[in-house]
C-alpha positions, -999 to +999 in steps of 0.1 A: +000+000+000+015+033-011+017+061+016+005+094+012+030+117-011+041+088-033+060+068-004+076+100+008+078+110+046+058+143+047+091+155+067+115+151+042+129+190+039+158+183+018+141+186-018+121+218-012+138+248+003+104+269+000+086+241+025+116+248+049+113+285+048+073+281+054+078+257+081+104+279+099+079+311+092+049+289+110+070+283+139+082+318+143+048+329+142+036+301+165+062+310+192+053+346+190+017+339+198+028+315+226+050+345+239+024+369+236-003+346+253+024+340+282+026+378+287-014+384+288-018+354+311+009+365+337-007+402+334-042+386+343-028+367+373-012+394+388-041+418+383-062+392+397-042+386+427-040+426+435-078+430+431-082+397+456-052+412+479-073+447+481-105+428+491-088+407+519-070+438+532-102+457+531-121+425+548-092+429+574-094+461+584-131+461+585-139+428+604-143+431+644-115+404+656-139+396+686-166+388+662-166+347+659-184+351+625-161+373+613-134+351+621-155+321+604-156+340+571-119+351+569-112+314+575-133+300+549-125+327+524-086+322+528-092+284+526-115+288+495-087+308+479-055+289+488-078+259+472-081+279+442-045+292+441-035+254+445-052+246+416-043+275+396-005+264+405-012+229+391-032+240+358-004+265+353+025+238+356+005+211+332-001+239+305+039+247+309+045+210+303+021+207+272+036+240+259+073+222+264+060+194+244+048+215+216+079+233+215+102+200+215+078+190+187+085+217+168+122+216+172+121+179+158+103+191+130+131+217+122+158+187+126+150+156+107+180+137+116+170+142+155+134+123+156+151+088+146 
C-alpha cells in the first residue's frame, strides 16, 4: 500500500527549500503567539491577585476581631482561595508541560535527523 505523497515521508525537507522557509515562518509565528499569550496570562494573574489582595486587606481592616462570624468568614475565604490558588498552580504546571512538548515537537520538525 502506497503512503500519501508517493511513499515519501511528509517531513523530507531536503528537496524543497520553500517548504523549510514556510515551516520556519509558521514556527516563528507560533512561538510569537505563545510568548504573547504567556505575557497576557501573567498580567491577568497578577491583576487578579492584586484585586483579591485589595479585598482581603479591606476585610481585615473592617472585621471585628472578637466577632466569631467574621473570623469564620476570614478562615473560609482564605481556605477557599488557597484551594483555588493551588489548582491554578497545578493547571499552570500542566499547561507549561504541554507547551514544552509542543516546542520540542517543533524543534524535532526543524531537525529531521533528530527524530530517528
